[in-house]
N, C-alpha and C positions, 0 to 999 in steps of 0.2 A: 529350077533345081532352088531349094528351099535350104538357108542356110541356119546353122547353128553357134547361135550368140551364147556370149555366157556371161552373167554378173559376175566381175570381181570387188572387192574391196579395199585389196594392197599389192603392193609389185610382188610378192609372194605369191599369191592368187592368179594373178593378171601372169607369173611364168606358169603357174601349174597347170592354165589354160590352155596354153600357149602349146604347153607340149600333150595337152590330152587332145590336139586336133581343133579346138574352137573355131569356127569363122572370122569371129568379130568377138571383141575386147569389150565390156560394157562397165563403166563404173560407178558405181552407186553403193551407198550404205544403207543396209537390211533393216541397221537398226533406228534406223529414221523416217521407218515408213514405207510407204510402194515407190515414192521417187524421193527418197534423203539424199543430200548429195554429200562428196567426201572432201576433204579439205584440200582446196589447191593446191599445196604441193604433196600431197599424194598424187592428185590424177597428173603434176607436171612427173614426179618420180617415176608414173605407169606409163605416159608417154614416150619417158625419155627410154626405160626399158624396153618397152614393144618396138619402139625403132622402125617403125612403120613394117613390121611383115605381118602385122594385121590393122585391117581399123580399128579404130575405138571410139564410140561413144562415151557420152557422158549424161548423167541427169539432170537438170538444169535446178531441182528439186523442189519440194513441196511448196508449194509456192501458191498464192491469190491467184484469182484472175485478173491482176491488173496490169497494163501491157507497159508501164514504164519500169515497173518492176521485173517484168518476164525477160524484158528488151536487155536491161544491163545482167539481168541473171546468166542469158545466154552468152552474152558480150566475155562475161570473162571467161567464158566454161571454153568460148571459142580462141581466147586469146592466151589458153591453157595449152593448145594445140591438139586437139582431140579432134576427129573428123565429122562429128556427129555429134549435137546435142538434142538429146530428148527432153520434151515438153507436156509437163500432164494436163490437158484441157477438158477443164470439169466442167459441169453444167451449168452454164452463164449465160447470161443478158451478153456478157463484154467478150462473149468468145470472139465474135469476125473483127472486133477491134482491137483485140490482142495478136489474131494471126496476122493482121495489117499490118502492124506495128511493129511485125518479126519479120517482114518480107525484107526490108534493106540487109539485114546479117545474113541471106539466104547467100547474096555474094561469096561471105566469108567461109562458112561452115556449113553442111548439111544441117537442114530441119529436121525433125520427125516431129512430128502431133503425136499424141499417147490419147485414146479414148480408156476410158473405164468400163467393162461390161457389168461391175452390178454397180454403178452410179447410173444408172438406163441405160449404156452401150454408147453404140459409134451414132454420133451424128454424120447422118448420113449426106446432109446437104454441108456440110464443114468439109468433105474431102475434097468436092470439089473448088472450095478458094484453100484450101492447103493448096493444091497442085497452080492454083494464077496466082499466090506469092511468093514461088519460088520453092516449097518445103522438098525435100526430098523422097521422105517416107509415112507412111501411119501406122499406127498399132493400134491394136486392142488390147488392155489389160484388167488389169484387179487389181483396185484399191485397199481393199479390206483385204490382209494376205491371211487374215483366221476365218474369211466369212466362206469359203470354197474352191475349188477352181477356175480358174475360166468357163469348161466346159458344163458346169455349172449354171450358169451365170447365162451362158450363151449355146442355143443346137445350134447343132453341125448345119444347118439349111440357114442360119444367120449369120454364121461364120466366113460359110461360102459368098453368100451374096457382098459381107464388108472387104473379102479379098476380089471377088469379083469388079465390086466398084473401085478400091485403088487399083485394079488393074487398068479398067478403063479411065480413066486418070491420069494414066503414066506414074502414079504413086509404089515407088514398093511397099509392102503389106508386112506387119510381124504382126505375130502369135505371142502372146506373153499371160500369165497370171497363176501361180501355183501349178504349172503343168508337172503332169506326171509321165513315167516310161510307158503306161498305155494309149493315152493322147498322142504322142506321137504321131506312130501312124493312120491314128484315125484324121491329125489336122496334117499332113502331111498329102494328103488323098486332094486336097485342096488348093494345094501348091502355093503358099505363101514364101513371100521374100524371106521372113528369117522366122524362124523359133526361139524364142528369149527363157531363159531358165535361171534359178538362181538352187533355189531348196532343192530341187532333184540332183544337184550337184555334189550338196554338203553333206556331211557326216549326218546318218540319220535323220534324212531329208530335211532338215532344220536348217533354213535359210539365212537363222545370225550367225548357222554354224560356220566352222574352215570348208574350207573345198574339198571333196572326197578323191582323189583320183582313180578309184576304181569308177565310182559314181557318175565323174566325167566321161568314162570311156564307155559306158553301158547307153551312156546318154549318143554320145559319137556315134559308135556303134549303128545308133538305130536310125539315124538321119546318113541316106544316102550320099554322096559327095564321088566328083569326078575321081579319087585315087582307087578306084575299086574296079573300072574298068583296067586302068595302069597293074592294080592288083591280078587282073582274071588275067592278063595275057604275060606276066613276069613269068611263067610254066610254073610247073607241078606243083610247087610249096605253098597250096590254096586254103587259107581257113576259110571251108566254106560257110561255116556256122556264122560266120562276118561279111562274106559276104552275101548270105540269105538275109540279113537283117538290112542288107546296103541294097538289096532290088535282085539277086540273083540266085538260080535251086542249081544244084548240082545235076550232074545228070545220071540216070539211075540210082537213086542214093538208095541203100539200104534193099536193095532190090526189087525195088518198086513196091515199100511196103507203105501203106498208107493210113491215116486217121481219118476222123472225121469231124468237122464240128459243124455245129446245127443252131438254128432258131427255130421253136415249132409255136404253133398257135399265136402266132402277134398279129393282135386284132387292133390295124390302124381305121381313124375316116378317110377314104380317099376319093378323091373327084373321077370318077370314073363312070365311062360311060359311052355306046355310041347312038345312044337315042336324044330325042332333045330332052325329053323328062328327064333325064340322068345329068341334066346341067345344071350349074346352080348351086348345086347340094355336094355334100358327101355319101361318101355309104360304109360301112362295115368292109372290111374287108380281109380275110385270113390270109398270113402267109406262113409257109412250111419251107425252111432252106436249108438243105444237106449239099455242103462242099467238103469232098475229099482232097486233103494234104498230102503234099509228101513229108513222108516223118524224117526229120537231120538224123535219126541216127543217136542222137542220145537224150538221157533224162531233160525235159527242161528246168533249164535253172531261173529266165527271167525273162523278161519279154521280148527276148531276140530269140528266145526259142518259138515263141506260137503264133500260129495267127487267131485275131482276136473275133469272138463272136458281134462287139461290137462294131469293126467294122461291117460287115453285115445288117446290121441292123443302120450304121447310116450310110451307105448305099438305097439304102430304101425311100429312107427320109429325101435325103440328096435329090434323088428320079422324084420322089414326090412333090419336092417344094416347085419344082419346074413349073406348074399345072397341071390341067386336065387331060388325063389319057384316056384314048379312047377305048381301047380293044384290053382283055385282060392279056392275051396273047406280046402286044404290045410292052406293056410292063412286064411280064415273064423274059422277054428277050434281055429288055435292058437291064434287068438285074445280073443276070447270066450274065451280058457282056463285061458289067463292068465288074463283077464278083474275079471271074475270070483273065482280067487285067492284075490283078496280084499274084504273086509266087509266095508260095510253093502251092497252090492254086491246079491242082491239074482235073478234074473236073465236077462236076454240080447238078444239085436238083433242085430244081424253083417251081413249088408251086403258090397258085394264088384262086383264093376263093369270094367271091362274091357273096356276100350273109344273106342281102338283104332285099334278095332277086322274086325268092318263092321262098315256101315251108322247105327251105335246107340248101344248098348249098349248091353254085355254079361255081367253074372254073378250067382250069390248065396248068396239068404238069407237064415241064420240060426238064428235059435233061441235056447239057451240053458235058465236051469236051474239049482240051486244051487241043488246038490243032496241032502235029506230030511233030513239024519242022519248029515248032516254038517252045516246044517240050523240056530240050534237051538246056535251052539257057533261057529265061526269061525277066525279061526287066520288071521289076515291082511298077514302076511310072509308064503310066501312059504319055505317047507323045515325048518322049523323049529317044534319044539314041541308044539301040542297043550296039554289042559287040561291033556286029559285022557292019555296021554304020545304016543300019536299018533303023527306019521308024516304027516302032511299036507301036500297035491300035491300040483302040477303047476296049 
């Protein structure tokens, strides 16, 4: 289950984020850059206000990669009473020395190493170093907040690799960087430890503006949490719109009416083929995907109400990132299985065509539907428990 991190600038916003259901309260000054630190008195006030109701993190500041300076900044933040300190790890020959110097502080406070997608991305070799020196988490953010979102700089396959590498190193993973609401469903598929937000929670989407309670609510509703199960079990007063956003679909809603979301004529280079001569290079493959989704019964107002075509493209990219696929049949089945793992998907048609085999195209088209026993209530995320206690399949 991925957590929602909300960045706040003062005690008033901290209380607002708590009321809005944020899982982690992060303290930083967005007017001072990506990792601008708040004054210590503000941090202490927020820690007292939150009073252990949620874990609290704070940034150490936009600091140069100087071991002594970083150690002092983190020590001061730890003494202010926060649970986590986020340290910006900028590209530098001194990164290893900085990580090693911070290791003794890992017994006093949880350390989070942050890399920046717009400055070269994650240093994957450093992730094992973070784990070895006691860091609790690693995250991927953006340094230049006016230069695009996280997904502008890192593709879904790269982000998946980051999350998986963190998981392999026993580090909590975090993704942030001007994230917008359409990004949420796409990134949740990777199952990071947390997603971090500032601008998406603010008035007008401006990170230096004040938090907007309605914006906080929209983001919260898009990130599933354990409370959804309790809501489902509570009785007849169920807001299916919110449950759908958190991972559940209403039974036989709208009399079985459906909409179709599609991606047509998407051509990508693919490592595919069963013959020896097809290995070691890519071929052009065309994808046509039609996804039938259950209508929620109301006009779509925001990302809580839609199944994005981005999820279709991301599923294809993630599957292709795993390496060579021998058969178009295998590729089509993998795409269908991945997309049927979403709610409110009820049926799918996948057409995969190889374009470089002959003067024309060859391939396969398959149609798949959600199994009847899982169509009534199906959880959004494969691998988590459904309401009955049975694990869902991918």
